[in-house]
C-alpha positions as CSV (number, residue, x, y, z in Angstrom):
1,X,18.4,16.1,30.5
2,X,19.3,16.8,26.9
3,X,22.9,15.4,27.2
4,X,21.7,12.3,28.9
5,X,19.4,11.1,26.1
6,X,22.2,10.7,23.5
7,X,24.3,8.9,26.2
8,X,21.4,6.5,27.0
9,X,20.9,5.8,23.4
10,X,24.6,5.1,22.9
11,X,24.6,2.8,25.9
12,X,21.7,0.8,24.5
13,X,19.2,2.1,27.1
14,X,16.6,3.1,24.5
15,X,13.6,2.7,26.7
16,X,15.2,4.9,29.4
17,X,16.1,7.4,26.8
18,X,12.5,7.5,25.5
19,X,11.2,7.9,29.1
20,X,13.5,10.8,29.6
21,X,12.4,12.3,26.3
22,X,8.8,12.0,27.4
23,X,9.5,13.8,30.6
24,X,11.3,16.5,28.7
25,X,8.6,16.8,26.1
26,X,5.9,17.2,28.8
27,X,7.5,20.5,29.7
28,X,7.5,21.7,26.1
29,X,4.1,21.3,24.4
30,X,1.2,18.9,24.2
31,X,2.2,18.0,20.6
32,X,5.8,17.3,21.6
33,X,4.5,15.2,24.5
34,X,2.2,13.2,22.3
35,X,5.1,12.5,19.9
36,X,7.4,11.3,22.7
37,X,4.7,9.1,24.2
38,X,4.1,7.6,20.7
39,X,7.8,6.8,20.4
40,X,7.8,5.1,23.8
41,X,4.6,3.2,22.9
42,X,6.1,2.0,19.7
43,X,9.3,0.8,21.5
44,X,7.3,-1.2,24.1
45,X,5.0,-2.7,21.4
46,X,8.0,-3.8,19.3
47,X,9.7,-5.3,22.4
48,X,6.5,-7.1,23.2
49,X,6.3,-8.5,19.7
50,X,9.9,-9.6,19.9
51,X,9.4,-11.3,23.2
52,X,6.4,-13.2,21.7
53,X,8.4,-14.2,18.6
54,X,6.0,-12.3,16.3
55,X,8.8,-10.5,14.5
56,X,12.4,-11.4,13.8
57,X,15.2,-9.9,15.8
58,X,16.5,-8.1,12.6
59,X,13.1,-6.4,12.1
60,X,13.0,-5.4,15.7
61,X,16.5,-4.0,15.5
62,X,15.6,-1.9,12.5
63,X,12.6,-0.5,14.3
64,X,14.7,0.3,17.4
65,X,17.2,2.1,15.2
66,X,14.5,4.2,13.7
67,X,13.1,5.0,17.2
68,X,16.6,5.9,18.4
69,X,17.1,8.3,15.5
70,X,13.7,9.9,16.1
71,X,14.5,10.4,19.8
72,X,17.8,12.0,18.9
73,X,16.2,14.3,16.4
74,X,13.6,15.4,19.0
75,X,16.4,15.9,21.6
76,X,18.3,18.1,19.2
77,X,15.2,20.1,18.4
78,X,14.7,20.8,22.1
79,X,18.3,21.9,22.4
80,X,17.9,24.2,19.4
81,X,14.8,25.7,20.9
82,X,16.7,26.6,24.0
83,X,19.4,28.4,21.9
84,X,19.1,32.1,21.5
85,X,17.1,33.5,18.6
86,X,20.3,34.8,17.1
87,X,21.9,31.4,16.9
88,X,18.7,30.0,15.4
89,X,18.6,32.8,12.8
90,X,22.3,32.1,11.9
91,X,21.5,28.4,11.4
92,X,18.5,29.1,9.2
93,X,20.5,31.6,7.1
94,X,23.3,29.0,6.7
95,X,20.8,26.4,5.5
96,X,19.2,28.9,3.1
97,X,22.7,29.6,1.5
98,X,23.4,26.0,0.9
99,X,22.8,25.2,-2.8
100,X,21.8,21.6,-2.2
101,X,19.7,22.2,1.0
102,X,20.1,20.1,4.1
103,X,21.7,16.7,3.3
104,X,22.4,15.0,6.6
105,X,20.3,13.3,9.3
106,X,20.7,16.3,11.7
107,X,18.8,18.6,9.3
108,X,16.2,16.2,7.9
109,X,12.6,17.2,8.2
110,X,10.7,14.1,9.3
111,X,7.2,13.8,7.9
112,X,5.0,11.4,9.7
113,X,2.6,9.5,7.5
114,X,-0.1,7.4,9.2
115,X,-1.2,4.6,6.9
116,X,-4.7,3.3,7.7
117,X,-6.6,0.4,6.1
118,X,-8.4,-2.8,7.0
119,X,-6.7,-6.2,7.2
120,X,-7.9,-7.1,3.7
121,X,-5.6,-4.6,2.1
122,X,-2.4,-5.9,3.8
123,X,-0.7,-6.5,0.4
124,X,-1.4,-2.9,-0.8
125,X,-0.3,-1.5,2.6
126,X,3.0,-3.5,2.5
127,X,3.7,-2.4,-1.1
128,X,3.0,1.2,-0.3
129,X,5.2,1.1,2.9
130,X,8.1,-0.4,0.9
131,X,7.6,2.1,-1.9
132,X,7.8,5.0,0.5
133,X,10.9,3.6,2.2
134,X,12.5,3.4,-1.3
135,X,11.5,6.9,-2.1
136,X,13.2,8.1,1.1
137,X,16.5,7.5,-0.6
138,X,15.6,10.2,-3.1
139,X,13.7,12.5,-0.8
140,X,16.5,12.8,1.8
141,X,18.6,14.7,-0.7
142,X,15.9,17.4,-0.4
143,X,16.0,17.3,3.3
144,X,12.8,15.2,3.8
145,X,12.3,11.8,5.3
146,X,8.8,10.1,5.4
147,X,8.3,8.0,8.5
148,X,5.5,5.5,7.9
149,X,3.3,4.7,10.9
150,X,1.0,1.7,10.7
151,X,-1.3,0.0,13.2
152,X,0.9,-3.1,13.0
153,X,3.6,-0.9,14.5
154,X,1.8,-0.9,17.8
155,X,1.3,-4.7,17.9
156,X,-0.9,-6.0,20.7
157,X,1.0,-4.8,23.7
158,X,-1.0,-4.0,26.8
159,X,-2.1,-0.4,26.9
160,X,-3.1,1.7,29.8
161,X,-5.9,3.1,27.6
162,X,-7.9,1.6,24.7
163,X,-5.3,0.8,22.1
164,X,-7.3,2.7,19.4
165,X,-6.7,5.8,21.5
166,X,-3.0,5.4,20.9
167,X,-3.7,5.0,17.1
168,X,-5.7,8.2,17.3
169,X,-2.9,10.1,19.1
170,X,-0.6,8.9,16.3
171,X,-3.0,10.2,13.7
172,X,-3.1,13.7,15.3
173,X,0.7,13.8,15.5
174,X,1.1,12.9,11.8
175,X,1.7,15.2,8.9
176,X,-0.1,13.0,6.4
177,X,-3.0,10.6,6.9
178,X,-3.4,8.1,4.1
179,X,-6.4,5.8,4.1
180,X,-7.0,2.7,1.9
181,X,-10.5,1.4,1.5
182,X,-11.7,-1.8,-0.3
183,X,-14.9,-3.8,0.4
184,X,-15.9,-2.0,3.6
185,X,-15.2,1.0,5.7
186,X,-14.5,-0.4,9.1
187,X,-15.4,1.2,12.4
188,X,-11.9,2.0,13.4
189,X,-10.9,3.3,10.0
190,X,-13.9,5.7,10.1
191,X,-12.9,6.8,13.6
192,X,-9.3,7.4,12.5
193,X,-10.5,9.5,9.5
194,X,-12.8,11.5,11.9
195,X,-9.8,12.2,14.2
196,X,-7.6,13.2,11.2
197,X,-10.3,15.5,9.8
198,X,-11.0,17.2,13.1
199,X,-7.3,17.7,13.7
200,X,-6.9,19.2,10.2
201,X,-9.8,21.6,10.8
202,X,-8.2,22.7,14.1
203,X,-4.5,22.7,13.3
204,X,-4.1,22.4,9.5
205,X,-2.7,18.9,9.7
206,X,-2.6,16.1,8.9
207,X,-3.1,16.4,5.1
208,X,-5.6,13.7,4.2
209,X,-5.5,11.3,1.2
210,X,-8.1,8.6,0.7
211,X,-7.8,5.8,-1.9
212,X,-10.6,3.4,-2.8
213,X,-9.6,0.1,-4.5
214,X,-12.2,-0.8,-7.2
215,X,-14.3,-3.9,-6.3
216,X,-14.3,-6.8,-8.8
217,X,-17.9,-8.0,-8.7
218,X,-16.7,-11.5,-9.8
219,X,-14.3,-11.8,-6.9
220,X,-14.7,-9.3,-4.1
221,X,-18.3,-8.3,-4.0
222,X,-19.0,-6.6,-0.7
223,X,-21.8,-8.0,1.5
224,X,-24.8,-5.8,2.3
225,X,-23.2,-4.4,5.5
226,X,-19.9,-3.7,3.8
227,X,-21.6,-2.0,0.9
228,X,-23.6,0.2,3.2
229,X,-20.4,1.2,5.1
230,X,-18.7,2.1,1.8
231,X,-21.6,4.3,0.7
232,X,-21.9,5.9,4.1
233,X,-18.2,6.7,4.2
234,X,-18.2,8.1,0.6
235,X,-21.1,10.3,1.6
236,X,-19.2,11.5,4.6
237,X,-16.2,12.4,2.4
238,X,-18.5,14.3,0.0
239,X,-20.1,16.2,2.9
240,X,-16.6,17.1,4.1
241,X,-15.6,18.3,0.6
242,X,-12.9,15.6,0.4
243,X,-12.1,14.0,-3.0
244,X,-10.9,10.4,-3.0
245,X,-8.8,8.5,-5.6
246,X,-9.8,5.2,-7.1
247,X,-7.3,2.5,-8.1
248,X,-7.6,-1.0,-9.6
249,X,-4.3,-2.6,-8.7
250,X,-1.4,-2.2,-6.4
251,X,0.7,-0.9,-9.3
252,X,-1.9,1.8,-10.0
253,X,-1.9,2.8,-6.3
254,X,1.8,3.3,-6.3
255,X,1.6,5.3,-9.6
256,X,-1.1,7.6,-8.3
257,X,0.6,8.0,-4.9
258,X,3.8,9.0,-6.6
259,X,2.0,11.8,-8.5
260,X,0.6,13.2,-5.3
261,X,4.0,12.8,-3.5
262,X,5.6,14.8,-6.2
263,X,3.0,17.5,-5.7
264,X,3.7,17.6,-2.0
Protein backbone atom coordinates (compact mmCIF):
# COMPACT_ATOMS: atom_id res chain seq x y z
CA UNK A 1 0.00 0.00 0.00
CA UNK A 2 2.80 2.40 0.95
CA UNK A 3 4.62 2.04 -2.38
CA UNK A 4 1.44 2.55 -4.39
CA UNK A 5 0.70 6.03 -3.03
CA UNK A 6 3.86 7.69 -4.43
CA UNK A 7 3.22 5.93 -7.75
CA UNK A 8 -0.38 7.14 -7.87
CA UNK A 9 0.75 10.68 -7.10
CA UNK A 10 3.43 10.49 -9.79
CA UNK A 11 0.85 9.20 -12.27
CA UNK A 12 -1.46 12.13 -11.56
CA UNK A 13 -4.01 9.95 -9.74
CA UNK A 14 -4.18 12.16 -6.68
CA UNK A 15 -7.73 11.28 -5.66
CA UNK A 16 -6.96 7.55 -5.80
CA UNK A 17 -3.77 8.17 -3.81
CA UNK A 18 -5.73 10.03 -1.12
CA UNK A 19 -8.35 7.27 -1.01
CA UNK A 20 -5.56 4.71 -0.53
CA UNK A 21 -4.03 6.91 2.16
CA UNK A 22 -7.39 7.10 3.97
CA UNK A 23 -7.68 3.32 3.93
CA UNK A 24 -4.13 3.02 5.28
CA UNK A 25 -4.70 5.66 7.94
CA UNK A 26 -7.85 3.93 9.18
CA UNK A 27 -5.60 1.07 10.31
CA UNK A 28 -3.30 3.41 12.21
CA UNK A 29 -5.17 5.80 14.53
CA UNK A 30 -8.25 7.97 14.66
CA UNK A 31 -6.10 11.10 14.37
CA UNK A 32 -4.34 9.81 11.27
CA UNK A 33 -7.68 8.77 9.79
CA UNK A 34 -9.12 12.23 10.40
CA UNK A 35 -6.14 13.89 8.73
CA UNK A 36 -6.37 11.62 5.69
CA UNK A 37 -10.11 12.21 5.35
CA UNK A 38 -9.48 15.94 5.61
CA UNK A 39 -6.98 15.81 2.74
CA UNK A 40 -9.42 13.86 0.59
CA UNK A 41 -12.21 16.31 1.42
CA UNK A 42 -10.00 19.25 0.46
CA UNK A 43 -9.13 17.59 -2.84
CA UNK A 44 -12.78 17.02 -3.73
CA UNK A 45 -13.79 20.52 -2.67
CA UNK A 46 -11.04 22.05 -4.80
CA UNK A 47 -12.00 19.89 -7.78
CA UNK A 48 -15.62 20.99 -7.33
CA UNK A 49 -14.61 24.66 -7.25
CA UNK A 50 -12.49 24.16 -10.35
CA UNK A 51 -15.37 22.49 -12.21
CA UNK A 52 -17.66 25.41 -11.31
CA UNK A 53 -15.06 27.96 -12.38
CA UNK A 54 -14.89 29.44 -8.87
CA UNK A 55 -11.09 29.27 -8.83
CA UNK A 56 -8.50 29.47 -11.59
CA UNK A 57 -6.66 26.42 -12.82
CA UNK A 58 -3.38 27.78 -11.45
CA UNK A 59 -4.82 28.17 -7.94
CA UNK A 60 -6.28 24.66 -8.08
CA UNK A 61 -2.97 23.23 -9.27
CA UNK A 62 -1.19 24.89 -6.33
CA UNK A 63 -3.66 23.35 -3.88
CA UNK A 64 -3.34 19.94 -5.52
CA UNK A 65 0.45 20.18 -5.23
CA UNK A 66 0.16 20.94 -1.51
CA UNK A 67 -2.21 18.01 -1.02
CA UNK A 68 0.14 15.71 -2.91
CA UNK A 69 3.06 16.75 -0.71
CA UNK A 70 0.96 16.25 2.43
CA UNK A 71 -0.06 12.77 1.23
CA UNK A 72 3.54 11.82 0.56
CA UNK A 73 4.60 13.06 3.99
CA UNK A 74 1.90 10.99 5.66
CA UNK A 75 2.87 7.95 3.62
CA UNK A 76 6.51 8.37 4.60
CA UNK A 77 5.46 8.72 8.24
CA UNK A 78 3.58 5.43 8.05
CA UNK A 79 6.62 3.76 6.49
CA UNK A 80 8.88 5.10 9.23
CA UNK A 81 6.47 3.85 11.89
CA UNK A 82 6.77 0.37 10.46
CA UNK A 83 10.55 0.50 10.64
CA UNK A 84 12.29 -1.01 13.62
CA UNK A 85 12.86 1.15 16.69
CA UNK A 86 16.58 0.85 16.08
CA UNK A 87 16.28 2.43 12.64
CA UNK A 88 14.06 5.17 14.03
CA UNK A 89 16.57 5.87 16.79
CA UNK A 90 19.39 6.08 14.26
CA UNK A 91 17.44 8.57 12.18
CA UNK A 92 16.66 10.73 15.22
CA UNK A 93 20.31 10.73 16.30
CA UNK A 94 21.35 11.71 12.80
CA UNK A 95 18.97 14.67 12.81
CA UNK A 96 20.16 15.71 16.27
CA UNK A 97 23.81 15.78 15.08
CA UNK A 98 22.97 17.98 12.12
CA UNK A 99 24.10 21.56 12.95
CA UNK A 100 21.41 23.15 10.82
CA UNK A 101 18.58 20.78 11.69
CA UNK A 102 16.31 19.24 9.05
CA UNK A 103 16.36 21.23 5.82
CA UNK A 104 14.40 19.29 3.22
CA UNK A 105 10.78 18.43 2.57
CA UNK A 106 11.20 14.89 3.85
CA UNK A 107 12.11 16.07 7.37
CA UNK A 108 9.82 19.09 7.67
CA UNK A 109 7.44 19.19 10.58
CA UNK A 110 4.09 20.32 9.19
CA UNK A 111 2.12 22.50 11.61
CA UNK A 112 -1.56 22.76 10.79
CA UNK A 113 -3.08 26.20 11.47
CA UNK A 114 -6.85 26.53 11.26
CA UNK A 115 -7.77 30.15 10.48
CA UNK A 116 -11.31 30.98 11.57
CA UNK A 117 -13.25 34.21 11.11
CA UNK A 118 -16.44 35.60 9.66
CA UNK A 119 -16.86 36.81 6.08
CA UNK A 120 -16.43 40.45 7.14
CA UNK A 121 -12.72 39.91 7.90
CA UNK A 122 -11.82 38.42 4.52
CA UNK A 123 -9.14 41.09 3.94
CA UNK A 124 -7.43 40.37 7.26
CA UNK A 125 -7.72 36.63 6.67
CA UNK A 126 -6.16 36.90 3.22
CA UNK A 127 -3.34 39.11 4.50
CA UNK A 128 -2.56 36.74 7.37
CA UNK A 129 -2.64 33.72 5.06
CA UNK A 130 -0.21 35.39 2.65
CA UNK A 131 2.05 36.48 5.52
CA UNK A 132 2.27 32.94 6.89
CA UNK A 133 3.12 31.57 3.44
CA UNK A 134 5.90 34.15 3.18
CA UNK A 135 7.17 33.22 6.64
CA UNK A 136 7.34 29.59 5.57
CA UNK A 137 10.37 30.45 3.45
CA UNK A 138 12.13 31.39 6.70
CA UNK A 139 10.64 28.70 8.91
CA UNK A 140 11.49 25.78 6.66
CA UNK A 141 15.18 26.31 7.41
CA UNK A 142 14.31 25.36 10.98
CA UNK A 143 12.42 22.29 9.82
CA UNK A 144 8.91 23.75 10.17
CA UNK A 145 6.17 24.41 7.63
CA UNK A 146 2.84 26.01 8.59
CA UNK A 147 -0.10 24.71 6.56
CA UNK A 148 -2.99 27.20 6.64
CA UNK A 149 -6.47 25.68 6.67
CA UNK A 150 -9.42 27.99 5.95
CA UNK A 151 -13.11 27.36 5.54
CA UNK A 152 -12.79 28.59 1.96
CA UNK A 153 -10.56 25.58 1.35
CA UNK A 154 -13.56 23.32 1.60
CA UNK A 155 -15.66 25.29 -0.86
CA UNK A 156 -19.29 24.29 -1.13
CA UNK A 157 -18.89 20.73 -2.32
CA UNK A 158 -21.54 18.21 -1.32
CA UNK A 159 -20.78 16.56 1.98
CA UNK A 160 -22.06 13.28 3.38
CA UNK A 161 -22.40 15.08 6.71
CA UNK A 162 -23.01 18.68 7.70
CA UNK A 163 -20.12 20.66 6.17
CA UNK A 164 -19.48 22.32 9.53
CA UNK A 165 -18.67 18.86 10.89
CA UNK A 166 -15.78 18.68 8.40
CA UNK A 167 -14.56 22.09 9.60
CA UNK A 168 -14.70 20.80 13.17
CA UNK A 169 -12.68 17.73 12.20
CA UNK A 170 -10.08 20.06 10.67
CA UNK A 171 -10.01 22.08 13.89
CA UNK A 172 -9.35 18.97 15.99
CA UNK A 173 -6.57 17.88 13.62
CA UNK A 174 -4.84 21.26 13.73
CA UNK A 175 -1.88 22.24 15.87
CA UNK A 176 -2.92 25.91 16.06
CA UNK A 177 -6.40 27.44 16.06
CA UNK A 178 -6.39 31.14 15.22
CA UNK A 179 -9.65 33.05 15.44
CA UNK A 180 -10.36 36.58 14.17
CA UNK A 181 -13.40 38.46 15.54
CA UNK A 182 -14.82 41.85 14.51
CA UNK A 183 -18.38 43.13 14.86
CA UNK A 184 -19.92 39.81 15.88
CA UNK A 185 -19.07 36.32 17.05
CA UNK A 186 -20.97 34.11 14.64
CA UNK A 187 -22.57 30.81 15.52
CA UNK A 188 -20.08 28.70 13.58
CA UNK A 189 -17.05 30.63 14.84
CA UNK A 190 -18.22 30.04 18.40
CA UNK A 191 -18.75 26.36 17.62
CA UNK A 192 -15.26 26.04 16.16
CA UNK A 193 -13.78 27.68 19.25
CA UNK A 194 -15.68 25.26 21.49
CA UNK A 195 -14.36 22.31 19.45
CA UNK A 196 -10.79 23.67 19.64
CA UNK A 197 -11.04 24.32 23.37
CA UNK A 198 -12.47 20.89 24.16
CA UNK A 199 -9.80 19.24 22.01
CA UNK A 200 -7.10 21.24 23.80
CA UNK A 201 -8.40 20.14 27.20
CA UNK A 202 -8.41 16.51 26.07
CA UNK A 203 -5.24 16.29 23.98
CA UNK A 204 -3.22 19.48 24.54
CA UNK A 205 -3.85 20.77 21.03
CA UNK A 206 -4.59 22.90 19.15
CA UNK A 207 -2.96 25.93 20.72
CA UNK A 208 -5.60 28.67 20.63
CA UNK A 209 -5.05 32.31 19.67
CA UNK A 210 -7.89 34.82 19.46
CA UNK A 211 -7.71 38.30 17.96
CA UNK A 212 -10.39 41.00 18.20
CA UNK A 213 -10.31 43.82 15.69
CA UNK A 214 -11.24 47.13 17.34
CA UNK A 215 -14.57 48.51 16.23
CA UNK A 216 -14.68 52.05 14.85
CA UNK A 217 -17.95 53.51 16.20
CA UNK A 218 -18.10 55.89 13.23
CA UNK A 219 -17.86 53.11 10.64
CA UNK A 220 -18.44 49.61 11.98
CA UNK A 221 -20.71 49.92 14.98
CA UNK A 222 -22.16 46.47 15.72
CA UNK A 223 -25.91 46.05 15.83
CA UNK A 224 -27.53 44.97 19.09
CA UNK A 225 -27.34 41.26 18.22
CA UNK A 226 -23.71 41.54 17.11
CA UNK A 227 -22.72 43.43 20.23
CA UNK A 228 -24.45 40.84 22.43
CA UNK A 229 -22.60 38.01 20.66
CA UNK A 230 -19.27 39.82 21.13
CA UNK A 231 -19.82 40.32 24.84
CA UNK A 232 -21.01 36.75 25.34
CA UNK A 233 -17.96 35.39 23.52
CA UNK A 234 -15.57 37.56 25.53
CA UNK A 235 -17.21 36.33 28.72
CA UNK A 236 -16.76 32.75 27.49
CA UNK A 237 -13.05 33.42 26.91
CA UNK A 238 -12.69 34.94 30.38
CA UNK A 239 -14.39 31.93 31.96
CA UNK A 240 -12.02 29.62 30.07
CA UNK A 241 -9.03 31.64 31.26
CA UNK A 242 -8.15 32.59 27.70
CA UNK A 243 -6.63 35.99 26.93
CA UNK A 244 -7.34 37.54 23.55
CA UNK A 245 -5.35 40.12 21.58
CA UNK A 246 -6.81 43.36 20.22
CA UNK A 247 -5.67 45.01 17.00
CA UNK A 248 -6.71 48.09 15.04
CA UNK A 249 -5.48 47.37 11.53
CA UNK A 250 -4.30 44.57 9.28
CA UNK A 251 -0.72 45.75 9.72
CA UNK A 252 -1.01 45.60 13.51
CA UNK A 253 -2.49 42.11 13.26
CA UNK A 254 0.54 40.90 11.30
CA UNK A 255 2.92 42.58 13.73
CA UNK A 256 1.30 40.98 16.78
CA UNK A 257 1.01 37.59 15.11
CA UNK A 258 4.71 37.73 14.21
CA UNK A 259 5.57 38.27 17.89
CA UNK A 260 3.54 35.20 18.91
CA UNK A 261 4.95 33.19 16.02
CA UNK A 262 8.48 33.89 17.20
CA UNK A 263 7.52 32.73 20.70
CA UNK A 264 6.19 29.48 19.25
